[in-house]
PDB file of the backbone (N, CA, C, O) and the ligand in Angstrom, with CONECT records:
HET     ZN  A 101       1
ATOM      1  N   MET A   1      81.582 -32.783 135.061  1.00  0.00           N
ATOM      2  CA  MET A   1      82.796 -33.125 135.896  1.00  0.00           C
ATOM      3  C   MET A   1      84.044 -32.426 135.500  1.00  0.00           C
ATOM      4  O   MET A   1      84.375 -32.589 134.325  1.00  0.00           O
ATOM      5  N   ALA A   2      84.752 -31.729 136.193  1.00  0.00           N
ATOM      6  CA  ALA A   2      86.059 -31.053 135.873  1.00  0.00           C
ATOM      7  C   ALA A   2      87.102 -32.170 135.803  1.00  0.00           C
ATOM      8  O   ALA A   2      87.214 -33.167 136.516  1.00  0.00           O
ATOM      9  N   VAL A   3      87.944 -31.695 134.616  1.00  0.00           N
ATOM     10  CA  VAL A   3      89.071 -32.633 134.457  1.00  0.00           C
ATOM     11  C   VAL A   3      90.193 -32.139 135.442  1.00  0.00           C
ATOM     12  O   VAL A   3      90.365 -30.930 135.594  1.00  0.00           O
ATOM     13  N   LYS A   4      90.860 -32.945 136.028  1.00  0.00           N
ATOM     14  CA  LYS A   4      92.083 -32.594 137.044  1.00  0.00           C
ATOM     15  C   LYS A   4      93.214 -32.962 136.159  1.00  0.00           C
ATOM     16  O   LYS A   4      93.263 -34.029 135.548  1.00  0.00           O
ATOM     17  N   TYR A   5      94.202 -31.953 136.108  1.00  0.00           N
ATOM     18  CA  TYR A   5      95.323 -32.232 135.332  1.00  0.00           C
ATOM     19  C   TYR A   5      96.462 -32.427 136.414  1.00  0.00           C
ATOM     20  O   TYR A   5      96.850 -31.590 137.229  1.00  0.00           O
ATOM     21  N   GLN A   6      96.890 -33.674 136.241  1.00  0.00           N
ATOM     22  CA  GLN A   6      97.846 -34.401 137.109  1.00  0.00           C
ATOM     23  C   GLN A   6      99.329 -34.028 136.576  1.00  0.00           C
ATOM     24  O   GLN A   6     100.288 -34.007 137.347  1.00  0.00           O
ATOM     25  N   ASN A   7      99.433 -33.755 135.281  1.00  0.00           N
ATOM     26  CA  ASN A   7     100.627 -33.635 134.771  1.00  0.00           C
ATOM     27  C   ASN A   7     100.754 -31.936 134.609  1.00  0.00           C
ATOM     28  O   ASN A   7      99.840 -31.177 134.287  1.00  0.00           O
ATOM     29  N   LYS A   8     102.238 -31.555 134.948  1.00  0.00           N
ATOM     30  CA  LYS A   8     102.605 -30.257 134.908  1.00  0.00           C
ATOM     31  C   LYS A   8     103.582 -29.898 134.351  1.00  0.00           C
ATOM     32  O   LYS A   8     104.551 -30.630 134.550  1.00  0.00           O
ATOM     33  N   CYS A   9     103.809 -28.741 133.479  1.00  0.00           N
ATOM     34  CA  CYS A   9     104.974 -28.473 132.779  1.00  0.00           C
ATOM     35  C   CYS A   9     106.264 -28.397 133.691  1.00  0.00           C
ATOM     36  O   CYS A   9     106.104 -27.755 134.729  1.00  0.00           O
ATOM     37  N   PRO A  10     107.369 -28.880 133.504  1.00  0.00           N
ATOM     38  CA  PRO A  10     108.528 -28.811 134.362  1.00  0.00           C
ATOM     39  C   PRO A  10     109.094 -27.430 134.317  1.00  0.00           C
ATOM     40  O   PRO A  10     109.797 -27.010 135.236  1.00  0.00           O
ATOM     41  N   HIS A  11     108.784 -26.677 133.207  1.00  0.00           N
ATOM     42  CA  HIS A  11     109.319 -25.241 133.301  1.00  0.00           C
ATOM     43  C   HIS A  11     108.492 -24.287 133.992  1.00  0.00           C
ATOM     44  O   HIS A  11     108.975 -23.682 134.949  1.00  0.00           O
ATOM     45  N   CYS A  12     107.236 -24.062 133.605  1.00  0.00           N
ATOM     46  CA  CYS A  12     106.362 -23.113 134.086  1.00  0.00           C
ATOM     47  C   CYS A  12     105.369 -23.554 135.018  1.00  0.00           C
ATOM     48  O   CYS A  12     104.694 -22.754 135.666  1.00  0.00           O
ATOM     49  N   GLY A  13     105.225 -25.123 135.135  1.00  0.00           N
ATOM     50  CA  GLY A  13     104.324 -25.466 136.221  1.00  0.00           C
ATOM     51  C   GLY A  13     102.751 -25.535 135.851  1.00  0.00           C
ATOM     52  O   GLY A  13     101.954 -26.099 136.601  1.00  0.00           O
ATOM     53  N   TYR A  14     102.359 -24.911 134.618  1.00  0.00           N
ATOM     54  CA  TYR A  14     101.121 -24.922 134.225  1.00  0.00           C
ATOM     55  C   TYR A  14     100.695 -26.551 133.560  1.00  0.00           C
ATOM     56  O   TYR A  14     101.523 -27.413 133.267  1.00  0.00           O
ATOM     57  N   ARG A  15      99.583 -26.643 133.462  1.00  0.00           N
ATOM     58  CA  ARG A  15      98.918 -27.859 132.948  1.00  0.00           C
ATOM     59  C   ARG A  15      99.589 -28.288 131.727  1.00  0.00           C
ATOM     60  O   ARG A  15      99.861 -27.503 130.818  1.00  0.00           O
ATOM     61  N   LEU A  16      99.895 -29.720 131.700  1.00  0.00           N
ATOM     62  CA  LEU A  16     100.668 -30.378 130.650  1.00  0.00           C
ATOM     63  C   LEU A  16      99.582 -31.526 130.063  1.00  0.00           C
ATOM     64  O   LEU A  16      99.133 -32.428 130.770  1.00  0.00           O
ATOM     65  N   SER A  17      99.291 -31.357 128.847  1.00  0.00           N
ATOM     66  CA  SER A  17      98.403 -32.323 128.362  1.00  0.00           C
ATOM     67  C   SER A  17      99.357 -33.513 127.649  1.00  0.00           C
ATOM     68  O   SER A  17     100.350 -33.193 126.996  1.00  0.00           O
ATOM     69  N   ILE A  18      98.995 -34.786 127.820  1.00  0.00           N
ATOM     70  CA  ILE A  18      99.624 -35.686 127.073  1.00  0.00           C
ATOM     71  C   ILE A  18      98.994 -36.011 125.714  1.00  0.00           C
ATOM     72  O   ILE A  18      98.022 -36.765 125.667  1.00  0.00           O
ATOM     73  N   ARG A  19      99.507 -35.476 124.628  1.00  0.00           N
ATOM     74  CA  ARG A  19      99.123 -35.516 123.342  1.00  0.00           C
ATOM     75  C   ARG A  19      99.138 -36.790 122.699  1.00  0.00           C
ATOM     76  O   ARG A  19      98.201 -37.142 121.982  1.00  0.00           O
ATOM     77  N   HIS A  20     100.220 -37.561 122.923  1.00  0.00           N
ATOM     78  CA  HIS A  20     100.195 -38.881 122.196  1.00  0.00           C
ATOM     79  C   HIS A  20     100.873 -39.837 123.308  1.00  0.00           C
ATOM     80  O   HIS A  20     101.351 -39.421 124.363  1.00  0.00           O
ATOM     81  N   SER A  21     100.836 -41.159 122.905  1.00  0.00           N
ATOM     82  CA  SER A  21     101.460 -42.125 123.961  1.00  0.00           C
ATOM     83  C   SER A  21     101.696 -43.400 123.116  1.00  0.00           C
ATOM     84  O   SER A  21     101.030 -43.490 122.084  1.00  0.00           O
ATOM     85  N   HIS A  22     102.568 -44.410 123.423  1.00  0.00           N
ATOM     86  CA  HIS A  22     102.425 -45.771 122.752  1.00  0.00           C
ATOM     87  C   HIS A  22     103.099 -46.507 123.655  1.00  0.00           C
ATOM     88  O   HIS A  22     103.859 -45.949 124.447  1.00  0.00           O
ATOM     89  N   ILE A  23     102.912 -47.876 123.660  1.00  0.00           N
ATOM     90  CA  ILE A  23     103.193 -48.882 124.539  1.00  0.00           C
ATOM     91  C   ILE A  23     104.554 -49.629 124.173  1.00  0.00           C
ATOM     92  O   ILE A  23     104.471 -50.451 123.261  1.00  0.00           O
ATOM     93  N   GLU A  24     105.697 -49.457 124.728  1.00  0.00           N
ATOM     94  CA  GLU A  24     106.824 -50.184 124.310  1.00  0.00           C
ATOM     95  C   GLU A  24     106.726 -51.388 124.788  1.00  0.00           C
ATOM     96  O   GLU A  24     106.965 -52.263 123.956  1.00  0.00           O
ATOM     97  N   ASN A  25     106.414 -51.803 126.010  1.00  0.00           N
ATOM     98  CA  ASN A  25     106.292 -53.445 126.315  1.00  0.00           C
ATOM     99  C   ASN A  25     105.262 -53.309 127.639  1.00  0.00           C
ATOM    100  O   ASN A  25     104.858 -52.203 127.997  1.00  0.00           O
ATOM    101  N   THR A  26     104.947 -54.332 128.206  1.00  0.00           N
ATOM    102  CA  THR A  26     104.003 -54.398 129.017  1.00  0.00           C
ATOM    103  C   THR A  26     104.433 -53.691 130.458  1.00  0.00           C
ATOM    104  O   THR A  26     103.583 -53.731 131.348  1.00  0.00           O
ATOM    105  N   LEU A  27     105.544 -53.127 130.704  1.00  0.00           N
ATOM    106  CA  LEU A  27     105.985 -52.238 131.703  1.00  0.00           C
ATOM    107  C   LEU A  27     106.155 -51.106 131.381  1.00  0.00           C
ATOM    108  O   LEU A  27     106.095 -50.358 132.357  1.00  0.00           O
ATOM    109  N   LEU A  28     106.419 -50.411 130.085  1.00  0.00           N
ATOM    110  CA  LEU A  28     106.900 -49.410 129.769  1.00  0.00           C
ATOM    111  C   LEU A  28     105.951 -48.581 128.789  1.00  0.00           C
ATOM    112  O   LEU A  28     105.544 -49.145 127.773  1.00  0.00           O
ATOM    113  N   LYS A  29     105.605 -47.337 129.043  1.00  0.00           N
ATOM    114  CA  LYS A  29     104.848 -46.640 128.083  1.00  0.00           C
ATOM    115  C   LYS A  29     105.349 -45.144 127.811  1.00  0.00           C
ATOM    116  O   LYS A  29     105.581 -44.381 128.749  1.00  0.00           O
ATOM    117  N   ILE A  30     105.501 -44.771 126.475  1.00  0.00           N
ATOM    118  CA  ILE A  30     106.230 -43.461 126.173  1.00  0.00           C
ATOM    119  C   ILE A  30     105.112 -42.478 126.075  1.00  0.00           C
ATOM    120  O   ILE A  30     104.043 -42.762 125.535  1.00  0.00           O
ATOM    121  N   LEU A  31     105.367 -41.359 126.587  1.00  0.00           N
ATOM    122  CA  LEU A  31     104.249 -40.156 126.641  1.00  0.00           C
ATOM    123  C   LEU A  31     104.891 -38.970 125.739  1.00  0.00           C
ATOM    124  O   LEU A  31     106.108 -38.795 125.678  1.00  0.00           O
ATOM    125  N   TYR A  32     104.139 -38.337 125.190  1.00  0.00           N
ATOM    126  CA  TYR A  32     104.433 -36.971 124.630  1.00  0.00           C
ATOM    127  C   TYR A  32     103.511 -35.927 125.170  1.00  0.00           C
ATOM    128  O   TYR A  32     102.312 -35.860 124.902  1.00  0.00           O
ATOM    129  N   GLY A  33     104.247 -35.025 126.044  1.00  0.00           N
ATOM    130  CA  GLY A  33     103.364 -33.802 126.481  1.00  0.00           C
ATOM    131  C   GLY A  33     103.445 -32.722 125.999  1.00  0.00           C
ATOM    132  O   GLY A  33     104.459 -32.455 125.355  1.00  0.00           O
ATOM    133  N   GLN A  34     102.423 -31.764 126.147  1.00  0.00           N
ATOM    134  CA  GLN A  34     102.510 -30.438 125.614  1.00  0.00           C
ATOM    135  C   GLN A  34     102.126 -29.519 126.681  1.00  0.00           C
ATOM    136  O   GLN A  34     101.036 -29.680 127.232  1.00  0.00           O
ATOM    137  N   CYS A  35     102.957 -28.512 127.052  1.00  0.00           N
ATOM    138  CA  CYS A  35     102.461 -27.541 128.082  1.00  0.00           C
ATOM    139  C   CYS A  35     101.063 -26.636 127.404  1.00  0.00           C
ATOM    140  O   CYS A  35     101.045 -26.313 126.216  1.00  0.00           O
ATOM    141  N   GLN A  36     100.160 -26.372 128.174  1.00  0.00           N
ATOM    142  CA  GLN A  36      98.949 -25.733 127.747  1.00  0.00           C
ATOM    143  C   GLN A  36      99.130 -24.160 127.946  1.00  0.00           C
ATOM    144  O   GLN A  36      98.235 -23.422 127.535  1.00  0.00           O
ATOM    145  N   ASN A  37     100.154 -23.674 128.505  1.00  0.00           N
ATOM    146  CA  ASN A  37     100.403 -22.206 128.774  1.00  0.00           C
ATOM    147  C   ASN A  37     101.070 -21.814 127.249  1.00  0.00           C
ATOM    148  O   ASN A  37     102.090 -22.355 126.821  1.00  0.00           O
ATOM    149  N   LEU A  38     100.423 -20.938 126.631  1.00  0.00           N
ATOM    150  CA  LEU A  38     100.518 -20.430 125.490  1.00  0.00           C
ATOM    151  C   LEU A  38     101.844 -19.684 125.529  1.00  0.00           C
ATOM    152  O   LEU A  38     102.539 -19.598 124.517  1.00  0.00           O
ATOM    153  N   GLU A  39     102.203 -19.136 126.712  1.00  0.00           N
ATOM    154  CA  GLU A  39     103.330 -18.257 126.692  1.00  0.00           C
ATOM    155  C   GLU A  39     104.559 -19.057 126.900  1.00  0.00           C
ATOM    156  O   GLU A  39     105.647 -18.481 126.871  1.00  0.00           O
ATOM    157  N   CYS A  40     104.486 -20.332 127.106  1.00  0.00           N
ATOM    158  CA  CYS A  40     105.499 -21.279 127.423  1.00  0.00           C
ATOM    159  C   CYS A  40     105.734 -21.986 126.105  1.00  0.00           C
ATOM    160  O   CYS A  40     106.696 -21.799 125.360  1.00  0.00           O
ATOM    161  N   GLY A  41     104.624 -22.909 125.898  1.00  0.00           N
ATOM    162  CA  GLY A  41     104.819 -23.542 124.608  1.00  0.00           C
ATOM    163  C   GLY A  41     105.806 -24.908 124.741  1.00  0.00           C
ATOM    164  O   GLY A  41     106.116 -25.476 123.693  1.00  0.00           O
ATOM    165  N   TRP A  42     106.249 -25.381 125.898  1.00  0.00           N
ATOM    166  CA  TRP A  42     107.088 -26.485 125.885  1.00  0.00           C
ATOM    167  C   TRP A  42     106.448 -27.823 125.557  1.00  0.00           C
ATOM    168  O   TRP A  42     105.272 -28.078 125.815  1.00  0.00           O
ATOM    169  N   THR A  43     107.392 -28.759 124.906  1.00  0.00           N
ATOM    170  CA  THR A  43     106.877 -30.087 124.474  1.00  0.00           C
ATOM    171  C   THR A  43     107.953 -31.020 124.921  1.00  0.00           C
ATOM    172  O   THR A  43     109.142 -30.707 124.870  1.00  0.00           O
ATOM    173  N   GLY A  44     107.509 -32.199 125.370  1.00  0.00           N
ATOM    174  CA  GLY A  44     108.643 -33.217 125.816  1.00  0.00           C
ATOM    175  C   GLY A  44     108.037 -34.573 125.633  1.00  0.00           C
ATOM    176  O   GLY A  44     106.871 -34.839 125.342  1.00  0.00           O
ATOM    177  N   ARG A  45     109.169 -35.482 125.884  1.00  0.00           N
ATOM    178  CA  ARG A  45     109.028 -36.832 125.881  1.00  0.00           C
ATOM    179  C   ARG A  45     109.343 -37.481 127.110  1.00  0.00           C
ATOM    180  O   ARG A  45     110.424 -37.308 127.673  1.00  0.00           O
ATOM    181  N   GLY A  46     108.330 -38.314 127.604  1.00  0.00           N
ATOM    182  CA  GLY A  46     108.615 -38.998 128.873  1.00  0.00           C
ATOM    183  C   GLY A  46     108.219 -40.408 128.972  1.00  0.00           C
ATOM    184  O   GLY A  46     107.675 -40.940 128.004  1.00  0.00           O
ATOM    185  N   VAL A  47     108.457 -41.107 130.130  1.00  0.00           N
ATOM    186  CA  VAL A  47     108.149 -42.540 130.220  1.00  0.00           C
ATOM    187  C   VAL A  47     107.303 -42.706 131.535  1.00  0.00           C
ATOM    188  O   VAL A  47     107.342 -41.964 132.517  1.00  0.00           O
ATOM    189  N   LEU A  48     106.541 -43.815 131.357  1.00  0.00           N
ATOM    190  CA  LEU A  48     105.890 -44.361 132.553  1.00  0.00           C
ATOM    191  C   LEU A  48     106.241 -45.857 132.734  1.00  0.00           C
ATOM    192  O   LEU A  48     105.848 -46.793 132.038  1.00  0.00           O
ATOM    193  N   GLU A  49     107.067 -45.891 133.816  1.00  0.00           N
ATOM    194  CA  GLU A  49     107.475 -47.402 133.755  1.00  0.00           C
ATOM    195  C   GLU A  49     107.162 -47.979 135.307  1.00  0.00           C
ATOM    196  O   GLU A  49     107.331 -47.324 136.335  1.00  0.00           O
ATOM    197  N   TRP A  50     106.746 -49.133 135.243  1.00  0.00           N
ATOM    198  CA  TRP A  50     106.574 -49.946 136.526  1.00  0.00           C
ATOM    199  C   TRP A  50     107.796 -50.605 136.975  1.00  0.00           C
ATOM    200  O   TRP A  50     108.208 -51.480 136.214  1.00  0.00           O
ATOM    201  N   VAL A  51     108.426 -50.402 137.964  1.00  0.00           N
ATOM    202  CA  VAL A  51     109.690 -51.072 138.339  1.00  0.00           C
ATOM    203  C   VAL A  51     109.676 -51.802 139.508  1.00  0.00           C
ATOM    204  O   VAL A  51     110.595 -52.607 139.659  1.00  0.00           O
ATOM    205  N   TYR A  52     108.775 -51.694 140.432  1.00  0.00           N
ATOM    206  CA  TYR A  52     108.592 -52.776 141.500  1.00  0.00           C
ATOM    207  C   TYR A  52     107.151 -53.053 141.749  1.00  0.00           C
ATOM    208  O   TYR A  52     106.261 -52.368 141.245  1.00  0.00           O
ATOM    209  N   GLN A  53     106.934 -54.070 142.537  1.00  0.00           N
ATOM    210  CA  GLN A  53     105.540 -54.389 142.899  1.00  0.00           C
ATOM    211  C   GLN A  53     105.475 -54.136 144.627  1.00  0.00           C
ATOM    212  O   GLN A  53     106.478 -54.252 145.331  1.00  0.00           O
ATOM    213  N   ILE A  54     104.439 -53.859 145.035  1.00  0.00           N
ATOM    214  CA  ILE A  54     104.203 -53.675 146.444  1.00  0.00           C
ATOM    215  C   ILE A  54     103.499 -54.846 146.864  1.00  0.00           C
ATOM    216  O   ILE A  54     103.950 -55.505 147.801  1.00  0.00           O
ATOM    217  N   SER A  55     102.490 -55.168 146.305  1.00  0.00           N
ATOM    218  CA  SER A  55     101.726 -56.675 146.728  1.00  0.00           C
ATOM    219  C   SER A  55     101.428 -57.332 145.325  1.00  0.00           C
ATOM    220  O   SER A  55     101.056 -56.771 144.295  1.00  0.00           O
ATOM    221  N   PRO A  56     101.686 -58.660 145.552  1.00  0.00           N
ATOM    222  CA  PRO A  56     101.576 -59.621 144.302  1.00  0.00           C
ATOM    223  C   PRO A  56     100.177 -59.580 143.670  1.00  0.00           C
ATOM    224  O   PRO A  56      99.265 -59.138 144.369  1.00  0.00           O
ATOM    225  N   SER A  57      99.959 -59.918 142.647  1.00  0.00           N
ATOM    226  CA  SER A  57      98.588 -59.752 141.768  1.00  0.00           C
ATOM    227  C   SER A  57      97.972 -61.355 142.024  1.00  0.00           C
ATOM    228  O   SER A  57      98.629 -62.394 142.096  1.00  0.00           O
ATOM    229  N   ALA A  58      96.532 -61.182 142.130  1.00  0.00           N
ATOM    230  CA  ALA A  58      95.780 -62.430 142.440  1.00  0.00           C
ATOM    231  C   ALA A  58      95.842 -63.317 141.126  1.00  0.00           C
ATOM    232  O   ALA A  58      95.729 -64.542 141.091  1.00  0.00           O
ATOM    233  N   GLN A  59      96.072 -62.348 139.908  1.00  0.00           N
ATOM    234  CA  GLN A  59      96.081 -63.192 138.676  1.00  0.00           C
ATOM    235  C   GLN A  59      97.193 -62.729 138.044  1.00  0.00           C
ATOM    236  O   GLN A  59      97.070 -61.881 137.160  1.00  0.00           O
ATOM    237  N   PRO A  60      98.459 -63.228 138.417  1.00  0.00           N
ATOM    238  CA  PRO A  60      99.944 -62.944 137.953  1.00  0.00           C
ATOM    239  C   PRO A  60     100.048 -63.281 136.333  1.00  0.00           C
ATOM    240  O   PRO A  60      99.484 -64.271 135.867  1.00  0.00           O
ATOM    241  N   ASN A  61     100.753 -62.449 135.591  1.00  0.00           N
ATOM    242  CA  ASN A  61     101.086 -62.602 134.412  1.00  0.00           C
ATOM    243  C   ASN A  61     102.650 -63.288 134.395  1.00  0.00           C
ATOM    244  O   ASN A  61     103.611 -62.638 134.807  1.00  0.00           O
ATOM    245  N   PRO A  62     102.781 -64.591 133.903  1.00  0.00           N
ATOM    246  CA  PRO A  62     104.099 -65.241 134.113  1.00  0.00           C
ATOM    247  C   PRO A  62     105.221 -64.745 133.275  1.00  0.00           C
ATOM    248  O   PRO A  62     106.323 -65.293 133.320  1.00  0.00           O
ATOM    249  N   ASP A  63     105.006 -63.859 132.613  1.00  0.00           N
ATOM    250  CA  ASP A  63     105.738 -62.934 131.846  1.00  0.00           C
ATOM    251  C   ASP A  63     106.478 -61.813 132.771  1.00  0.00           C
ATOM    252  O   ASP A  63     107.643 -61.468 132.573  1.00  0.00           O
ATOM    253  N   ILE A  64     105.756 -61.357 133.673  1.00  0.00           N
ATOM    254  CA  ILE A  64     106.189 -60.273 134.323  1.00  0.00           C
ATOM    255  C   ILE A  64     107.024 -60.803 135.734  1.00  0.00           C
ATOM    256  O   ILE A  64     106.584 -61.697 136.457  1.00  0.00           O
ATOM    257  N   ASN A  65     108.202 -60.137 135.958  1.00  0.00           N
ATOM    258  CA  ASN A  65     108.954 -60.555 137.148  1.00  0.00           C
ATOM    259  C   ASN A  65     109.477 -59.294 137.652  1.00  0.00           C
ATOM    260  O   ASN A  65     110.660 -59.025 137.448  1.00  0.00           O
ATOM    261  N   LEU A  66     108.697 -58.467 138.309  1.00  0.00           N
ATOM    262  CA  LEU A  66     109.093 -57.405 139.081  1.00  0.00           C
ATOM    263  C   LEU A  66     109.462 -57.653 140.316  1.00  0.00           C
ATOM    264  O   LEU A  66     108.750 -58.373 141.017  1.00  0.00           O
ATOM    265  N   PRO A  67     110.728 -57.059 140.843  1.00  0.00           N
ATOM    266  CA  PRO A  67     111.109 -57.033 142.066  1.00  0.00           C
ATOM    267  C   PRO A  67     110.121 -56.351 143.308  1.00  0.00           C
ATOM    268  O   PRO A  67     109.402 -55.388 143.042  1.00  0.00           O
ATOM    269  N   PHE A  68     110.154 -56.855 144.472  1.00  0.00           N
ATOM    270  CA  PHE A  68     109.219 -56.179 145.419  1.00  0.00           C
ATOM    271  C   PHE A  68     110.324 -54.949 145.901  1.00  0.00           C
ATOM    272  O   PHE A  68     111.554 -54.998 145.936  1.00  0.00           O
ATOM    273  N   THR A  69     109.346 -53.779 146.272  1.00  0.00           N
ATOM    274  CA  THR A  69     109.747 -52.558 146.491  1.00  0.00           C
ATOM    275  C   THR A  69     110.574 -52.824 147.932  1.00  0.00           C
ATOM    276  O   THR A  69     110.085 -53.439 148.880  1.00  0.00           O
ATOM    277  N   PRO A  70     111.913 -52.246 147.910  1.00  0.00           N
ATOM    278  CA  PRO A  70     112.713 -52.298 149.029  1.00  0.00           C
ATOM    279  C   PRO A  70     112.088 -51.758 150.160  1.00  0.00           C
ATOM    280  O   PRO A  70     111.279 -50.852 149.960  1.00  0.00           O
ATOM    281  N   LEU A  71     112.310 -52.149 151.368  1.00  0.00           N
ATOM    282  CA  LEU A  71     111.427 -51.841 152.585  1.00  0.00           C
ATOM    283  C   LEU A  71     111.744 -50.307 152.763  1.00  0.00           C
ATOM    284  O   LEU A  71     110.848 -49.634 153.273  1.00  0.00           O
ATOM    285  N   SER A  72     112.853 -49.708 152.420  1.00  0.00           N
ATOM    286  CA  SER A  72     112.832 -48.309 152.599  1.00  0.00           C
ATOM    287  C   SER A  72     111.960 -47.385 151.830  1.00  0.00           C
ATOM    288  O   SER A  72     111.625 -46.279 152.254  1.00  0.00           O
ATOM    289  N   GLU A  73     111.568 -47.931 150.564  1.00  0.00           N
ATOM    290  CA  GLU A  73     110.752 -47.165 149.685  1.00  0.00           C
ATOM    291  C   GLU A  73     109.257 -47.315 150.149  1.00  0.00           C
ATOM    292  O   GLU A  73     108.339 -46.552 149.850  1.00  0.00           O
ATOM    293  N   LYS A  74     109.175 -48.555 151.018  1.00  0.00           N
ATOM    294  CA  LYS A  74     107.616 -48.558 151.385  1.00  0.00           C
ATOM    295  C   LYS A  74     106.920 -47.355 152.234  1.00  0.00           C
ATOM    296  O   LYS A  74     105.716 -47.112 152.320  1.00  0.00           O
ATOM    297  N   LYS A  75     107.786 -46.810 152.713  1.00  0.00           N
ATOM    298  CA  LYS A  75     107.629 -45.686 153.579  1.00  0.00           C
ATOM    299  C   LYS A  75     107.083 -44.569 152.849  1.00  0.00           C
ATOM    300  O   LYS A  75     106.462 -43.698 153.459  1.00  0.00           O
ATOM    301  N   LEU A  76     107.258 -44.508 151.581  1.00  0.00           N
ATOM    302  CA  LEU A  76     106.773 -43.385 150.659  1.00  0.00           C
ATOM    303  C   LEU A  76     105.546 -43.503 150.040  1.00  0.00           C
ATOM    304  O   LEU A  76     105.119 -42.586 149.339  1.00  0.00           O
ATOM    305  N   VAL A  77     104.763 -44.797 150.264  1.00  0.00           N
ATOM    306  CA  VAL A  77     103.482 -45.009 149.872  1.00  0.00           C
ATOM    307  C   VAL A  77     102.430 -44.592 150.760  1.00  0.00           C
ATOM    308  O   VAL A  77     102.381 -45.093 151.884  1.00  0.00           O
ATOM    309  N   PRO A  78     101.613 -43.769 150.410  1.00  0.00           N
ATOM    310  CA  PRO A  78     100.639 -43.266 151.339  1.00  0.00           C
ATOM    311  C   PRO A  78      99.600 -44.294 151.832  1.00  0.00           C
ATOM    312  O   PRO A  78      99.146 -45.119 151.039  1.00  0.00           O
ATOM    313  N   ALA A  79      99.204 -44.264 153.152  1.00  0.00           N
ATOM    314  CA  ALA A  79      98.280 -45.147 153.755  1.00  0.00           C
ATOM    315  C   ALA A  79      97.136 -45.078 153.303  1.00  0.00           C
ATOM    316  O   ALA A  79      96.249 -45.803 153.755  1.00  0.00           O
TER     317      ALA A  79
HETATM  318 ZN    ZN A 101     105.159 -24.443 130.397  1.00  0.00          ZN2+
END
C-alpha cells in the first residue's frame, strides 16, 4: 500500500514528514516537520488544534467545551 503524503513543504511543495509530535492538551498537538526534498531541507514547527465542533459527540468529554462552527464556515465542509 502506497503512503500518501498529506503534508507539503510550504517552500518547495515537496513531501513533508512529521518527524516528531507531542500533545500539549486534548485539543492541541505540536508537530515538527521536515521537508523530504534534499535540495530544500526545510524543517519547521506547527500545530494541530481543534477549534470548533460541527456535530456533537455521542460520548462527550465534560472537559471539552468547543463552540459550534459558525454558519458561514459550514459551507467549507465537503458533503
Ligand atoms: Zn521543501
